[in-house]
N, C-alpha and C positions, 0 to 999 in steps of 0.2 A: 504493499499500502505507502502510496506517496505522500511523505513527507508533509506538514501544513493544511493535506486535507481535511475541510471540514466535514463532518461526520449530524448527521440526522438537522442540519442547519443551524449545529451550536454548541459540537467538538471541535476544534483544532487541534488536531494533532502536529506533538513538536519533533520527539525522538521515540525510538522505539528502549523497551526496556525491559525486554523479552522473551521467548520466541520459544516455542514447543507445539509438542504435534496439534495440536487443536489451532491455534493462530500464535497472534503476537500480541503482544502488549505495552501499550504508546503512552506514555507522559504527554497529556493536555490540557488545552486549557478548557474551559466551561465558559463561552463565551457573553453568555446569561450571566452569572455569578461573578464571575470575573475571581476567581478562583480554580486553581491547580487541578488535576485528579490522573486516573488512572483508568484507561480506555482497552478494556480487550476485545479485540475482534475476532469471530474465528473462519478459520480460512473457506471458502467456497470448494463444493462438493463438488467431486470429479464426476464425467459423465458416464464412466462404470457403471455407477448405484443402480441400484433397481427403482424403477418407476415409482412413484411416490416417496422416494425415499426423504427427498429434500423437504416436502409439505411433512411429513413425519418429525425430523428433526427441526423445523422452526417450532412446531406444538410446543413439543417439548422442553426447549429452548424458553420459548414461552411464558411456558409452566414453573420450568427448572427454576429460571430468573426471575419471576413472583415471589417465589418461597424463598430462597436471596436475600431478596429485597425486603421479605418479611422479621427476616434475624435481627435482634435489639441486643447488642449483645458487645462489653465493650472488648471482647476477644474474638469478637466475628467482624472481618471487611466487612467496611461499610456499604453497599449496594444503594448506587443516587436512580437508577435508571437506565432501559437497555431498550431495543428495538432493530430496528434494519436497516440498513441502505443501500444500496443498489447492491442488492445480496449478501452484504457483508451482514452476519450479524453482532451483533456488539450487547459490549453488558461496560455502565459506567459505576466506578469504584472512587472512592478516598484515596489518595496516593499515601501510599505510606510512606513515612524517614524513618529511614532502619536498614538490619538488615537478617538476612532468615540463614535460621539456623545450620543451613548446607555450609553460606557465607561466612558465618561464627567459626564452625570447625575450622574453615581455608582460611579463614586471619590468623586461628592460632595455631599453625602447620597442621593439622588437623590431629592434636594433643586433646582431652577429654576438659572440656566446659569445669570448673571450679562447684563443688559438690553442692554449694547454696545456692549458685545459678539453676544446676540443674532440679533443685526442690522448687524454687520457685516458677521456673520455668511447666515441667511437671502438673505443678497445682493450676497455672492457670489453664493450661489447655484443657487438665480433666473439669477446670467450672465450665469454660468455654464449651465444649461436648456435652456437659451434664445438658445445659440451658438449649442447646439443639436436638439431641437427641430425643431433649424433652417437646419438640416440633415438628417430630419423626422425620427428623430429616437425619440420612446422611452423610458423612462427606466420602467417603471409599477411594480417598487416594489419599492418605494422611503420610505427608512426607516433609523432613527437613525446607524443601524449598518452597511447602505452600506453608511455614510458622515462620512470621515474621516479628523479634522482634523489636520494637517499636526503638527514638532512641528517649521515650523515657519511659524506659523496661518495662510494657505493656508486650504482651506476646500474642499475635490476629488469627486463625487459622484465615488460609485465604482456601479460593476458589470453592467455597457450598457450589450447590448449586450445579456449576458447571462440569466437576469431577463424577455428580451423580448421574448427570445426564449421558457423560462420557460411558461411565459403565452400563447404563441401561442399554442407548445402542451402539452400543459392538466398540467405542474408538479403546479405550483401556483396558478393556480383560478380552479382546478378539487373540484368536489363536492366528499365529502364519504358521505356512505350508507345513515346517519342521513341527508343528508341533510351540513350539517355545511361546509362553504369555507375556505381549506388549506394554507397556506402561510403569509401572514404577515394581520392576520384582521385588528388590532387597527391603520392601515393606508392603511386602502382599499379604493378607492372609494364608492359610491352608484350603478355608473354603473359597475366598476368593481363586485361585490359582486351581479352585479343583471346579468350578464352575455349578458352588452350590450355591444356596441360600443366605442369604448376605443382609445383617442386623446389623444393629449398634455397638457390635462386640467383634465385627470386623474393624474396626475405629480403633478398641482400644489394645486390637493387635497392634495393627501398625504404629500407633502411640508408643506400646514395648517396644518396638524398634527402632524406634526414634529415639526413647528414652536411652537405649543400651549403645548406641553410637554415639548420642552426646554425653553419655558416662564415660565412655572407650574408646570414641574414635575411629570408630566402627561398625559397619552393620552385626546384625548379630551370625549372617550367612554371609559373606564378606568372598565368596569364589569368582573369579575372574565372569564364568561363564554363565552365559545365567539360565540353562537350564539347572545348572549343578543348582542355583540361587535356591529354585524354587524347591529343587526335590530336597534342599536342606531344610525349606520352611513346612514341607508337608513330612519330612522324614526323620528329622535330626533335633535333636535338644541342642538348644544351646548351649557353647561353654560361661560357666557363672562368670559376669562382669568382676565379680571380688577375685576370679584370676590374674587378672588386668589391673584393675584397680582395688590394691587392696585396703586404699581409704574411705572408699566408700561404703554406709556405716548398712549391718545385716538388712536392718527391713526393707529399706529401696533397692538393696538386690530382690528381694523375695520377693515384690511387686513389679518388679519388671520379669521376672520367671512366669510368675502368674501371669500377667502381660500375652506374657508369647506360649502359652497354654498347646499347643494343636486344637483342642475340643474347644471349644465356645464355650460351652456350659461350666470347665473349671475355670475361668478365667474370669472377674471380678465381674458380678452384676453387673452394675452400669457404672457409669461414667462417677456421678455420687459417691454411687462406695468407694470408686476411688477416690477420687476429692477429699473420704474421710481418711481413707488408710495412709494417704500423703502427709497429710494434716498430722495426724496419730503421728506417724515417724518424725516429723520436722519435731516435735514435740517429748518423743523418745528420751528414756535415760537410759544411762549402761546398764546391763545386768547386774545387782550387787550380789556380794560372795558369803557367806552363810553365816547364818545370825540371826540374833529375836527375830526379825521382820523386817522390813523395809524402812522405815524410818522418815524423816522430813529428807525431801529431799534439797540438795545443791541447788539455787535455782540457773549456776552454769554449770550445771553438770548433765549436758549438752550433746546429743551424738548429731547433730547436726546444730550446729546457732538459727535462729530463725531472722530471716532474711528481710533487709529492710526494706521499709514499705515503700513501691517502685514511684515512682513520681509523678506519677496519676492519681493517687490517693488522695495528695498534700491540698488540693482542690475541696475536698469532699469536705463540708465540714458538719458535724452533728446539728449546731444550730445548743444558742444553750440548756443545759440539764436546767435552770431553774431553780439552782438552790441558791437557799439564802436572801430572793428577792421574790420571796411568796408572798400573797395577798394570807390574813389571816387563814384559818387553819379551816374553819366551820364557812369551806366556800358551797351556799346554795346550790342544791341540786335539785335533780324536777326525780318526781315518780316517790316507791317507796325505797328507792340508793338510800335515802337522804335519809330513813329512820335506822337502818340498817349501819349507816354510818358514823352517827351520833355515836354509836354502843359501841363498834369495831376500832376507833381513829385518836387516835390522840394527837397531842402538839407535835408529835418527834415529826421530820422532814421525812414527808413522804421519798420521794429521792435517792434517800439512803438504803431504800430495801425495805423496811418494818415500816408498814403501817399501821402497827400497835404494838405497844411492847406485850411478852408475852404472858407474867402475872405483874403481881407490886401490891404493895402491903396496902394499900385501895381496893385492890381490884385481886379478886378469886380468881385463881382457875378455873375453869369452865364447867369441872365440874367435880370443882375441888377435891379432888385428888390426883392431879394434874398437877402441880404445881417445880416438883421436882422434876422428871422430866422437858415441861416448856424448858424452866433453866439450862436444864442439859444441852436444850438445843441450842439456846441463847448464847451458848458458848460457843458452841461447835460453828455457828454460824459468826464468829467473831474470829474464829480459828480459818474459817473460809475465807473473809474477807485480808486478813492479813496472808493469807498465802498469794488473793490475786493485788495485791499490793506488790507485795516481793516480785510479780511475774513469774507467779507458775500454779500455771493456769490447769492446767491436767488434777493436780491434786485438790486445785479449791472445786472442781466439777463434783469431784468425787465424794467431796465436804459436803456442798451444794445438794446432791442426790440424797446423802443419808438425812440430812435433816428434812428436804421436801419428805421423802417417807416417812417420816416422825410425827410430820407439821399434819399429813395427812389424817393420816391413823388416828392423830390427838386431837387436830382444829375441824377436820374435815377437807376433802377437796375444795369448798370455794370459798373459805374462811380468808381476808385479807393477807396474814402474814403467810398462810401456803400459796397464795398465787404473787407473793411478792417475793418468793425463795424461785416462785419457779420461772420469773420477769428473770433470776441471780442465773440459771442455768441459760436460758435465752441468750443472754450475753456475753455468758462465757463459751458458749458455742462459736459464737461473732471472733467473739480475742484467740481462737484456736486455729479460727480458719472455715469453718465446718460452715460454709453464709448458708448452705440450701434448708439444713435441718436448723441454725441460727433464723431464717426467715419464719419455716414452717412453726415453731416455738410460740416465734415470737408475735404471726398470729393468733394462735393458739389466744395464748396469754392476754393479748389486747383485747379480744371477744368477752375472754371472762371477767375481766377486770370490768369490763363496762357494761355485763351484765348485770356484776354483781356492786358496780361502787355507781356505774353511771357516765355514757359517754366522756361528761366535763371532768370527772372528780381528775387530779394529777395523777394519780398512778396508774390511772389507765393510760392519762397523755404518755406519760416515760414511756411505756409499751409501742402506743402509737407510735413514736420517733425512734424506738426502735427499730421498728417494724422500715418503714419509712428509709433508713440510713442504709439496713443491709438489703434491701431493695436496689438500691439503687451502688452501693459494693457489685450486684452481682447485675447488673445493666439493666434491671428491669425496669425501666425508666415509667412505660406507664403506670405501673404497679406503686414508683416510690411517688411521682406525681399525683394519685389517688389519697392516698396514704397522708403523703405530705399537705395536702388540702386540708382533709380532714383534722389535721392536728392546728394549720393554723385555725380554720375557724372552732376550734370546740378554745383553744385558749384563748383567741381573741371573747370568747365569749364568758370563759371563766376567771378571767384577767384581765380581759381589756384591749383593745385595738392598738393599743401603742408601745402594751408590756412589754421591755426585754424577749419572752418567749414566744410572744405573737409573732414580733420581727423577724425574730429566728426561723421559724415556720416559713413567715412567709416570704424569706431570699430562699430557702432551700426548696420554694417550690419555684419561683424565677429557676433557679439553676437545672429543676427538673423540666420545663416547657424549654430550656435554650437545649438540653441534650435531644429532644424531643425532637427540634427541625421546627420549633414552632416559635420562633424568635421574634415576632411583629407582640404576640401576646405577653413572649417576657419581658419585650422593651416595656410595654406597657406595665407588667408587674412593677419591676425594676424603678421606671418612672414615679409611683406610686410609695413604693418602698424607701425610694430618697429623700421623696418629702413627710414621709412619717418620721424615719431616722432623724434626719435633721428639725420637727421640730421636736420630738423628746431627749437627743442627744445631742443636737450641733450637729454645725454644718463638717467640722476637722473630727470627727470622733474616728475610729480608725473603724468600727462596722458602716457608718456611714459612706466611708470612703470606701468600703467591700461595693455596697451597692453603687455605685457611679461607677467602677471595675467593669462592673457585672451588663452595666447599662452602654456603656462603653465598646463593651465585646458586642455586644445583640447588634450594636449601631451596623460595625461590619460585618454580621453576619446578611447582614440584610441591605451587604453593601451600598450602604450610607458611608463611604469611609473621609469626608470633609468632617461630618460630625463626629465619626468615630476620631479620629484624631485632634478633635478638639479636646474631648472626653478625657485621652488619652496625656494630654500634654495638663490638664488643668489635676485631675487626680496625680499623677506623676510629680509635681510640685507640692501638693497637698501633704500628699504620706512623707516626700524626703525633709518638711518641714514639720512636720508629727510624730513620726516614724523614725525619720534618720534618711541617712542617702543609699548604703548598703543594705536597707534592710528588705527582706526577698518580698514583700507586697509592693514595695516601689519598685525594683526592679522587675517583678511583674507586670508595673502598668506601661514602665518607659520601654518594654520588650514590644506593648501594644501598642506607642508610639513608632516605635519603628518599622512594626507592619502597616498602620497605616500610612506612614507615608513611601514603602514599597507600594504600596497598592494606587500612590496617588503617581507613582512614577518616580516619585521624589529618593531617588536609590541613593545619591549619594550623601545628603542627610542622615539618610536610610541606615547608612554603613557605619558612620559617625555614632550612633545611639548602640546598632547592634556591635559594636569594635565597647563602649563603654559600660555594657553590660556586663558586655563576655569579661573582662577587666575584672570588674565589680566582681562580680559570681567566681572565677578566680580566687580573688583575692582574699576573700571571706571563706570560699568552701574548700580550697585545694583546687589546682590544675587538673586533673582526674576524676571532679566532679562530675555522675552524669550534667546534672545544669549546669556548669560549666564545659562541657563536649557539648550539647548540648547548644551552649549558647556561640560559643567558637564554628558548628558547622553552621549557626542561621548565620557568620557572618562571612564562613566562604562564601556559600550560597550567591548576598549581595555583592562577591568581588566578581564572583560571576555573571549576573546581572550588569555591572559596569565595564567588563571588557578586562577587569582583571589576572587575567588565566594561570597567569604564574602564582599569585600572590595567594589564587584560592586553592591550586594545586598544592600548592607548600601547608599551609592550612591543615588541607585536608590529611595530609601525610604528618602533618603532629596530632589529627583530633585522633589519627588514626592507632601511632604509637604509643600514644597515652592511652587509648580503650586499653592495648595488647597490656601496658603496662602495670593497665588495673584489674583486669584480667590475673594475670599473675599473682597479683599481691593476693587476690581471695582467694587462691588454690589451698 
């Protein structure tokens, strides 16, 4: 296809960034929105195909493209558009900045990736697969080249839908005359090779192959002959990864080998179960020697250190937990729950987890005989909180489960103290990275608290926040938006429209609207929020400036770049005055200034700002920090825009060297 060709009257092809058996991937410019995208074009079908084949191809392409476009998860590449132009079927996707896992291995001279990186990558892919499998979508071509780690640390799965289409119509699993399967033999499941029934467990096998490769440096069956590779998948047990990677913790080896089981029934049941096992492996302690009992664990005694939260999570704020700023405890409630609350609650802060003291000198135990057991449970609850503060979340969960069982037995399942313990358990699942389980548990306790205490009760609103926040982390933005909207309405009714907790929920609502591409609604929401924050807290309050930052970002999303530039400059200046020139929020607003300048074609000015941001991040975070590296990468891209290619190439080389140095230091 010709460079600079205009597809569908909208997408200007700029240069090729990938080629494959089914077509080409181009970097392109969306002329309507002024943004860069990736466009995948399927090659025309030759005349040797049977009549009607092209019609079937088009129909299945459209069906699968619709499925891919409906996937909304941070771990799945976003699909913007699809269609046909001049006989070429095309798919428009977000343009990712980063390296696929195959390139990461090449950058590392095919040496294994550090164990913390393997753990983080595995957990992110498992979470994305859990979501896509719930949508009844099976990838069928999972391999390192289809897994991209972006510059902010997010791992994204590419080519959903297209891979499934290829399998269905015979592109990736068609046999040649010699009987050798085409496609990606190093990552194909035994049932895929045999032409049998393929379901979500085939993706799990392919993921096992990927994890084996990034853990050891080579796929499980690395024979040069394609047929030998396929036979290996079908008949041969893989060598244990620890045979070549002795520093790999045993739980990870067990997970990888289970994923590579020949029979689908012998693999993990689903990606959700896999995600739980990965989280447990990350927090698992080494086995202790013989002794009287396990005893308390050292919080630093972990087989694999918990990875640093990736950069994409830093902009997701939970909103104020409303500690210390509550109105008087006895908030008017609707319905019969008000009478129950009078009996069951006290002046203790509900967000510290206890809706009421277990017993006290002026309050007898519920049946007059459970004072001692309840007091013991209260002591165990204090132990759980201490473990949580120490970061020993696995042990804390065990204690919370013990307390919950005791409270259910002594107080009943719907007592507020019992529900408070259930809330703690849900929050703990989130701390352990078991996000799907956290979401389900938070939803259950939210519904129970609403039934018992009322929709507007502070405890109910606390659990609703946990639900909304977890949905956001999972990329379930429609569900997160609904929860945040309910939270904002509940807080407004309970505390007032300008209460800090209400405004925090309204901010998260605006974030969710932006994540869903509803930028016009987000813009209106941010405008109202800025006015409310200014009225309640003043124009220079950091939260007012945070809302103004969101306002500017959504101006840009709507292609209103002059307004975006003006807002970014004003917010950057105010943040520098209030927070300091090198504060992360200040640098975020300065970066938005550079983005807007570039969109307006003012590349020389944009370069100055990009350089200043990169210098500040390097000065405060270190040259090898991910944020500093991302800033240098943007500086290099700006140099390319200005035609200063030699300087850009030198900067790209420096960034690559720092990334290799960083990877080596983490191994």
